[in-house]
C-alpha positions as CSV (number, residue, x, y, z in Angstrom):
1,M,-226.0,192.2,-18.1
2,I,-222.5,193.0,-16.7
3,V,-220.2,195.7,-18.1
4,S,-216.9,197.0,-16.8
5,E,-216.4,200.6,-15.9
6,E,-213.8,200.9,-18.7
7,H,-216.0,198.9,-21.1
8,A,-213.3,196.2,-21.3
9,Q,-214.1,192.9,-23.0
10,L,-212.5,190.9,-20.2
11,I,-213.4,191.5,-16.6
12,G,-211.3,190.1,-13.7
13,E,-210.9,190.3,-9.9
14,N,-211.0,193.8,-8.4
15,T,-212.7,195.3,-11.4
16,T,-215.5,197.7,-11.0
17,A,-218.5,196.8,-13.1
18,F,-222.2,197.4,-13.6
19,I,-225.2,195.1,-13.7
20,D,-228.7,195.7,-15.1
21,K,-230.5,195.1,-11.9
22,G,-231.1,197.7,-9.2
23,S,-233.1,198.6,-6.1
24,K,-236.4,197.9,-7.8
25,N,-235.2,194.3,-8.1
26,G,-234.3,194.1,-4.4
27,I,-230.5,194.6,-4.9
28,E,-228.9,196.4,-2.0
29,P,-225.3,197.5,-1.2
30,G,-223.3,194.8,0.6
31,Q,-225.1,191.9,-1.1
32,Q,-223.0,189.3,-3.0
33,Y,-224.0,187.7,-6.3
34,S,-222.5,184.9,-8.4
35,V,-221.5,185.0,-12.0
36,Y,-222.3,181.7,-13.8
37,Y,-222.7,179.9,-17.1
38,Q,-225.2,177.2,-18.0
39,D,-224.5,174.8,-20.9
40,T,-227.0,172.7,-22.8
41,K,-226.6,169.2,-24.0
42,K,-228.3,167.2,-26.8
43,L,-230.3,164.3,-25.5
44,D,-229.1,162.1,-28.4
45,A,-227.6,162.4,-31.9
46,T,-230.9,161.8,-33.7
47,S,-232.8,164.6,-31.9
48,D,-232.6,168.4,-31.7
49,E,-234.0,168.3,-28.2
50,T,-231.6,169.7,-25.6
51,I,-231.6,169.9,-21.8
52,L,-230.1,172.6,-19.5
53,L,-227.2,171.4,-17.5
54,N,-226.6,172.6,-13.9
55,P,-225.3,176.2,-13.6
56,V,-221.6,176.6,-12.9
57,N,-220.5,179.5,-10.7
58,F,-217.2,181.0,-11.6
59,G,-217.2,184.5,-10.0
60,T,-218.4,186.6,-7.1
61,L,-219.6,190.2,-7.1
62,L,-220.1,192.6,-4.2
63,V,-222.7,195.3,-4.6
64,L,-221.2,198.8,-3.9
65,H,-224.1,201.1,-4.9
66,T,-227.6,200.8,-6.4
67,E,-229.8,202.9,-8.5
68,E,-233.4,202.0,-9.5
69,T,-232.5,199.8,-12.4
70,T,-228.7,199.4,-12.2
71,S,-226.0,198.6,-9.6
72,T,-222.3,199.2,-9.3
73,V,-220.4,196.0,-8.3
74,I,-216.8,194.9,-7.7
75,V,-215.6,191.5,-8.8
76,T,-214.2,189.9,-5.6
77,Y,-213.4,186.5,-7.1
78,S,-213.2,184.9,-10.6
79,N,-211.6,181.6,-11.7
80,K,-212.0,182.5,-15.4
81,D,-212.5,185.7,-17.4
82,I,-215.9,187.4,-17.1
83,H,-217.3,188.8,-20.3
84,P,-219.9,191.5,-20.8
85,G,-223.3,189.7,-21.0
86,D,-222.4,186.9,-18.6
87,K,-225.2,185.9,-16.2
88,V,-225.5,186.9,-12.6
89,C,-227.6,185.3,-9.8
90,S,-227.9,185.3,-6.1
91,P,-225.7,182.7,-4.5
92,M,-228.8,180.8,-3.2
93,Q,-230.0,180.0,-6.7
């Protein structure tokens, strides 16, 4: 979902990167997106049933350029390392 321009395994602030969403997904230059993770938790020790916990935002991206299915972004904020494959959403979600 997110890959750095240099294909680095760790992505931080002021790094140019790419996401797998573009103009056909409504992405436009100037928009901001959040990078987040979402853990799961077992309901109890005797069950395999899990629930999704609330998403935790830990980074912000600014869209610089869009193609039909991809976009170029810059990481404007992160409070932990961003890794290729981390999830991106609009800040409203």
